[in-house]
C-alpha positions as CSV (number, residue, x, y, z in Angstrom):
1,M,100.0,88.3,92.6
2,R,98.4,88.1,89.1
3,K,100.6,85.2,88.2
4,V,99.5,83.3,91.2
5,F,95.8,83.9,90.4
6,I,96.2,82.6,86.8
7,S,98.0,79.5,88.1
8,F,95.2,78.7,90.7
9,P,92.3,78.2,88.3
10,E,94.5,76.1,86.1
11,M,95.3,73.8,89.0
12,S,91.7,72.7,89.7
13,K,88.3,73.9,91.0
14,S,89.5,73.9,94.6
15,G,92.1,76.5,93.6
16,R,89.4,78.7,92.2
17,N,87.5,78.9,95.5
18,D,90.7,79.7,97.3
19,T,91.4,82.5,94.9
20,R,87.9,83.9,95.4
21,R,88.3,84.0,99.2
22,K,91.7,85.7,98.9
23,A,90.3,88.2,96.5
24,L,87.4,89.1,98.9
25,Q,89.9,89.5,101.7
26,T,92.2,91.8,99.8
27,G,89.6,93.5,97.6
28,E,92.1,94.8,95.1
29,D,92.8,91.2,93.9
30,A,89.1,90.8,93.3
31,K,89.6,92.9,90.2
32,S,92.2,90.4,88.9
33,V,89.8,87.5,89.4
34,A,87.0,89.3,87.6
35,D,89.3,90.0,84.7
36,E,90.2,86.3,84.5
37,R,86.6,85.1,84.6
38,R,85.7,87.5,81.7
39,P,87.7,85.8,79.0
40,R,86.8,82.3,80.3
């Protein structure tokens, strides 16, 4: 799932929103999104 998250933000802004929604739904993925936003 982490690979998909990294690919989403690279696609475009729309992908980022989709990733955030999925992260909120799962909760565990939210950590992956936060980790990605940190280095950015």
